[in-house]
BAFI-3210 file (N, C-alpha, C; in Angstrom, 3 decimals, decimal comma, padded with zeros to 6 digits):
// residues 112
n [1|2|3|4|5|6|7|8|9|10|11|12|13|14|15|16|17|18|19|20|21|22|23|24|25|26|27|28|29|30|31|32|33|34|35|36|37|38|39|40|41|42|43|44|45|46|47|48|49|50|51|52|53|54|55|56|57|58|59|60|61|62|63|64|65|66|67|68|69|70|71|72|73|74|75|76|77|78|79|80|81|82|83|84|85|86|87|88|89|90|91|92|93|94|95|96|97|98|99|100|101|102|103|104|105|106|107|108|109|110|111|112]
n.u [-022,113|-020,728|-019,805|-017,413|-016,059|-014,790|-012,334|-008,869|-007,772|-006,072|-006,718|-009,423|-009,185|-007,639|-009,464|-011,439|-010,090|-009,642|-012,256|-012,938|-011,145|-011,983|-013,567|-013,412|-013,739|-012,999|-010,324|-009,508|-009,961|-008,110|-005,751|-005,947|-005,839|-003,284|-001,717|-002,052|-000,651|-001,235|-003,586|-006,991|-009,451|-011,392|-014,017|-013,937|-015,344|-015,275|-013,136|-013,540|-015,576|-018,136|-021,050|-021,468|-022,677|-022,207|-019,388|-019,015|-020,035|-018,142|-015,839|-016,443|-016,345|-013,606|-012,476|-013,536|-012,174|-009,677|-007,898|-007,851|-007,830|-010,220|-010,776|-012,627|-012,895|-014,037|-016,676|-015,965|-014,457|-011,282|-009,493|-007,104|-004,535|-003,973|-001,063|-000,181|-002,335|-002,278|000,240|-000,236|-002,179|-000,625|001,334|-000,236|-001,166|001,265|002,193|000,375|000,446|003,179|004,211|002,624|003,537|006,190|006,033|006,280|004,599|003,232|000,673|-000,367|-003,005|-004,486|-006,731|-008,235]
n.v [023,738|026,885|029,816|030,970|028,832|027,674|028,759|028,802|027,897|029,815|032,221|032,481|032,743|035,084|036,870|036,778|037,967|040,466|041,398|041,596|043,557|045,685|047,666|050,868|051,174|048,723|048,653|050,814|049,771|047,640|049,147|050,711|048,712|047,704|049,984|050,340|048,276|046,218|043,970|044,879|045,522|047,276|049,451|049,632|051,267|053,728|054,959|055,237|056,664|055,328|053,376|051,121|048,689|048,618|048,604|046,176|044,392|044,748|043,884|041,188|040,327|040,737|039,030|036,551|036,265|035,834|037,883|039,291|038,540|037,534|037,204|035,928|037,453|037,277|039,464|040,903|041,214|040,609|042,127|041,745|042,203|039,614|038,258|036,087|035,799|038,255|038,028|035,843|036,929|038,972|037,430|036,055|038,250|039,335|037,120|037,100|039,761|040,163|038,677|039,991|042,622|042,126|041,559|043,932|045,605|048,712|050,500|053,406|055,578|058,193|060,527|062,524]
n.w [019,901|020,320|018,401|019,371|020,440|018,341|018,098|019,177|022,520|023,800|022,462|023,151|025,921|026,132|025,004|026,973|029,179|028,009|027,760|030,448|031,427|029,958|030,983|032,440|035,215|036,291|035,631|037,194|039,732|039,811|039,598|041,930|043,940|043,383|043,849|046,593|047,618|049,343|050,911|050,818|053,125|053,621|052,388|049,058|047,414|048,594|047,506|044,859|042,229|042,430|043,275|046,096|045,348|042,593|042,513|043,767|041,838|039,807|041,151|041,413|038,716|038,175|040,062|039,253|036,858|037,768|038,294|040,633|044,158|046,575|049,827|052,517|055,642|058,550|058,779|056,603|053,328|052,160|049,644|047,040|044,548|042,247|041,653|040,044|038,301|036,944|035,741|034,060|032,330|031,154|029,856|027,958|026,500|025,542|024,051|022,023|020,852|020,434|018,113|016,199|016,327|015,625|012,942|011,648|010,184|009,307|008,971|007,774|007,685|006,014|007,193|005,738]
ca.u [-020,866|-020,893|-018,763|-016,124|-015,399|-014,044|-011,015|-008,030|-007,943|-005,381|-007,504|-010,639|-008,791|-007,250|-010,709|-012,075|-009,366|-009,883|-013,605|-012,936|-010,448|-012,477|-014,308|-012,474|-013,879|-012,211|-008,925|-009,282|-009,902|-006,806|-004,715|-006,066|-005,316|-001,833|-001,102|-002,069|000,369|-001,671|-004,973|-007,925|-010,658|-012,381|-014,918|-013,229|-016,177|-014,896|-012,022|-013,957|-016,854|-019,155|-021,769|-020,963|-023,188|-021,505|-018,022|-019,119|-020,188|-016,849|-014,932|-016,790|-015,797|-012,149|-012,179|-013,847|-011,131|-008,420|-007,004|-007,770|-008,295|-011,118|-010,881|-013,516|-012,267|-015,154|-017,761|-015,409|-013,680|-009,999|-009,184|-005,758|-004,185|-003,447|000,129|-000,126|-003,361|-001,770|001,324|-000,836|-002,765|000,462|001,958|-001,149|-001,153|002,549|002,314|-000,450|000,876|004,593|004,359|001,971|004,483|007,407|005,808|006,772|003,662|002,831|-000,289|-000,782|-004,152|-004,798|-008,160|-008,515]
ca.v [024,483|028,276|030,238|031,234|027,552|027,288|029,373|028,091|028,239|031,063|033,355|032,604|033,242|036,480|037,613|036,892|038,999|041,750|041,819|041,958|044,826|046,706|048,704|051,708|050,957|047,541|049,080|051,661|048,884|046,966|050,140|051,062|047,603|047,638|051,145|050,189|047,253|045,365|043,566|045,889|044,963|048,346|049,631|050,188|052,312|055,012|055,497|055,307|057,375|054,334|052,856|049,848|047,561|048,626|048,140|044,751|043,679|044,789|043,009|039,806|040,064|040,645|037,822|035,393|036,169|035,497|039,037|039,672|037,565|038,045|036,214|036,331|037,630|037,695|040,066|041,649|040,479|041,235|042,061|042,113|041,814|038,256|038,386|035,026|036,118|039,369|037,484|035,002|037,840|039,640|036,435|035,860|039,505|039,413|036,054|037,474|040,984|040,102|038,360|041,032|043,737|041,681|041,554|045,214|046,361|050,001|051,029|054,769|055,980|059,618|060,768|063,880]
ca.w [019,937|019,898|017,457|020,024|020,701|017,147|018,198|020,144|023,938|024,133|021,959|023,982|027,234|025,953|024,801|028,287|029,919|027,353|028,141|031,869|031,660|029,032|031,704|033,196|036,656|036,652|035,578|038,369|040,898|039,779|039,905|043,350|044,747|043,167|044,495|048,053|047,881|050,437|050,761|051,295|053,726|053,710|051,271|047,915|046,804|049,197|046,735|043,458|042,089|042,126|044,437|046,620|044,568|041,312|042,785|044,073|040,569|039,122|041,904|041,059|037,381|038,302|040,843|038,411|035,837|038,423|038,368|042,045|045,150|047,592|050,902|053,601|056,947|059,404|058,018|055,482|052,334|051,837|048,222|046,620|043,190|042,114|040,817|039,027|037,307|036,141|034,925|033,027|031,355|030,428|028,978|026,825|025,751|024,836|023,053|020,888|020,189|020,084|016,688|015,399|016,278|014,949|011,492|011,175|009,366|009,859|008,019|008,083|006,882|006,095|007,407|005,250]
c.u [-021,164|-019,684|-017,419|-015,361|-014,599|-012,622|-010,207|-008,175|-007,284|-006,158|-008,773|-010,305|-008,381|-008,486|-011,461|-011,411|-009,642|-011,265|-013,629|-012,264|-010,940|-013,248|-013,342|-012,584|-013,039|-010,729|-008,584|-009,170|-008,551|-005,703|-004,758|-005,477|-003,800|-001,128|-001,055|-001,051|000,053|-003,093|-005,880|-009,146|-011,749|-013,227|-014,199|-014,037|-015,914|-013,825|-012,334|-015,306|-018,004|-019,841|-021,161|-021,411|-022,488|-020,076|-018,033|-019,252|-018,865|-015,821|-015,184|-016,217|-014,278|-011,735|-012,427|-012,791|-009,770|-007,433|-006,879|-008,213|-009,262|-011,319|-011,729|-012,743|-013,336|-016,291|-017,271|-014,708|-012,413|-009,709|-007,743|-005,529|-003,604|-002,273|000,172|-001,176|-002,919|-000,653|000,786|-001,443|-001,675|001,155|001,080|-001,133|000,126|002,698|001,447|000,140|002,352|004,803|003,708|002,925|005,727|007,260|006,181|005,835|003,275|001,933|-000,756|-001,911|-004,392|-006,303|-008,512|-009,856]
c.v [025,926|028,693|030,485|029,942|027,056|027,858|028,675|028,692|029,558|032,281|033,559|033,187|034,710|037,355|037,794|037,986|040,376|042,278|042,304|043,311|045,951|047,823|049,535|051,530|049,764|047,855|049,937|050,818|048,178|047,945|050,520|049,958|047,481|048,783|051,003|049,171|046,386|044,915|044,593|045,213|046,018|048,417|050,343|051,313|053,677|055,713|055,622|056,019|056,443|053,874|051,524|048,673|047,475|048,125|046,633|043,920|043,639|043,900|041,548|039,443|039,862|039,371|036,570|035,183|035,832|036,649|039,591|038,487|038,266|036,971|036,755|036,345|038,171|038,206|040,828|040,702|041,277|041,027|042,454|041,627|040,410|038,309|037,327|035,260|037,233|038,864|036,631|035,873|038,480|038,679|036,182|037,074|039,590|038,327|036,341|038,663|040,993|039,786|039,412|042,208|043,364|041,653|042,886|045,997|047,648|050,673|052,398|055,153|057,463|059,794|062,194|063,973]
c.w [019,495|019,056|018,123|020,311|019,508|017,156|019,273|021,549|024,309|023,661|022,781|025,346|027,169|025,758|026,118|029,107|029,341|027,714|029,583|032,094|030,753|029,723|032,553|034,710|037,104|036,609|036,794|039,635|040,953|040,156|041,383|044,228|044,595|043,885|046,013|048,529|049,091|050,144|051,437|051,882|053,860|052,465|050,129|047,277|047,427|048,360|045,243|043,363|041,694|043,411|044,880|045,765|043,207|041,475|043,042|042,795|039,806|039,827|041,553|039,694|037,439|039,030|039,997|037,327|036,437|038,513|039,779|042,890|046,075|048,641|052,036|054,912|057,887|058,545|056,793|054,516|052,051|050,357|047,975|045,198|043,221|041,132|039,722|037,941|036,380|035,210|033,779|031,929|030,504|029,459|027,748|025,904|024,912|023,767|021,836|020,132|019,814|018,608|015,773|015,228|015,475|013,429|010,863|010,286|010,071|008,832|008,481|007,139|007,096|006,197|006,982|004,621]
res [m|n|k|s|e|k|f|d|e|d|l|r|e|l|a|l|y|a|r|v|i|s|h|p|a|r|l|a|i|i|r|y|l|a|d|t|r|t|c|i|s|g|d|i|s|d|h|l|p|l|s|r|s|t|v|s|q|h|l|k|e|l|r|d|a|g|l|i|h|g|e|i|d|g|l|k|i|n|y|c|v|c|a|s|g|i|e|k|f|m|a|l|f|n|s|f|f|g|p|v|k|a|n|g|f|d|c|e|i|n|h|e]
***
C-alpha cells in the first residue's frame, strides 16, 4: 500500500484532477475546446504555442482523467470537452472547498 492509498477516495480523486489541471497547457486545451463549442478534429497545436507531440501528451492526460473525449474518426481524432467529467471535477472541488470556506477562517499574514 502506498501512502496515498491511506486517504479516502474523494481526496485521491481530487488530487488526480488537481495534478492533471496543474499545467497551463492543459488548462489552455480545455479552454480552447470549450470556446470552440464543438469537437475538434484538426490539429490543436495550430492554436497553442506547443509542438504536436507535446499537445498529444497533454491530450492523453486530459483524456485519461475523463475531462475530454477523444474519438477516432478515420485518420483523425475528434476531441471535445467531457461535460460529465468537468461536472464531476467541479463537484469534488466544491465538496472539498465548500466546508473549508464555510469555516470562516481568514488568516492574514504580514510579509514585512
